[in-house]
N, C-alpha and C positions, 0 to 999 in steps of 0.2 A: 936604342933601348928606351930612351926617354920619350920618344915619340910613341912607342908602344904603350907606355903607362898612361899617357895623356889621352890616347885614343879610346881606351877602355877604363874610365875611372871606376873605382870601386863603389858599389852601391851601399850606401849607409842606411841603416834602419832609422826611421823617424822616431824620435824620442816621445813616447806617449806620456806627456806630462800630466799634471792634475786636470787640465782641461780635457784631455783625451779620455780619461777615466770617467769624468762626469758625462761626457757625450755618450759613452758606452752604457752607462747606467740609466740614462734618461728614458729610453723606451720601457724599461722595467718599471720605473717609477710611474710613468704614464699609464701603463697597463694596470698596475695596482690601484691607482687613483680611479680609473674607470670601473674596475671591479668593486671598489669600495662604494662609490656613489650609485651604481646600478644594481648591486646584489646585496652587499652587507648592510648598508644603512637602511634600505627599505625593510629588510628582514628584522633588524633590531626594532624598528618602529612598530612593525606588526606584532612582534613578541611582547613589547611593552603594552600595546593596546589590549592584547589578549589577557595579560596578567592583570591589568587594571579592571577589565570586565569581570574576571574571575573573583577578584577581591571585592567587587561591588555587588556580588550576588546577594539577594535577600529573599526571604520567604514570599511566595506569590509570583515570582518571576517565571515566565514561560520560557523554557530553554530547549535547545537542540543538542543532542549528544553526538559524538563522533560516530556512533553506530547507527545514527538516523532515527533515534527515538525522541519524540517530543514529549515533554512533561512539564509539570509545574513544581517548583521547589516548595516542599512542605517542611523541610527541616534540615539541620546539619548535625551529623553524628559526631564528627570531630573536624579538625581543620582540613582534612583531605577527602572526606566522604560527604556526599550530598544525597538527601532523600528526595526522590521525585515521585509525584503521583501521575501515572500515565492513564489511568481510568479509575472509575469508582471502585474503591476498596483494593486498588492495585498500586503498590508502592515499590519502587526500585531504589537500591542504594548504588550510586555510581561514584567514581572518582571525580573530584572537582576538575581535574585536568581533562576529563573526557567531555566536558561541556565545551562546545565550539561556538555557540551563538546564543544570544538572548534576543527573543522576539520583541518587536515593538509593542508598547502597552495596548494598542488597539487590536492586537492579534493578527494584524496584516503583515505583509512583507515590506511595508514602507511605501508602497505605491498608492496613488490616489484612487484608482479603481481597478477591480479585478477583471473587468470586461476588456477584451482585446480591441485595440484600435486599428482601423484600416484607413489609410489615406488621411490620417489626422482627424477622422470622425469616429465616434463610438458607434458600435453596432446596436 
């Protein structure tokens, strides 16, 4: 009988101590870290940049709304409403949050030239 017990020893479960729990949580921590640096942090920076742009709006700025309307800021009705002039004698009131971009002062898109370049040479 003793030979039989020694031939098939009982299988004991390994004790998952504190080190085992840490190893099991490590993949989740790594995944959260990757999501934070690739998704959450850039989105926070972009939101901060947009809020700063909206708070720095002033009369005379040429802006683009989320609806695709270009206009020049001519006044502020209150903290959340901006008056835009889109044509002579045509003014619109839009929400400040509807403004998505402020154009460069020269009225361009920030590029040096509007002419397309082919092979490094201008046409």
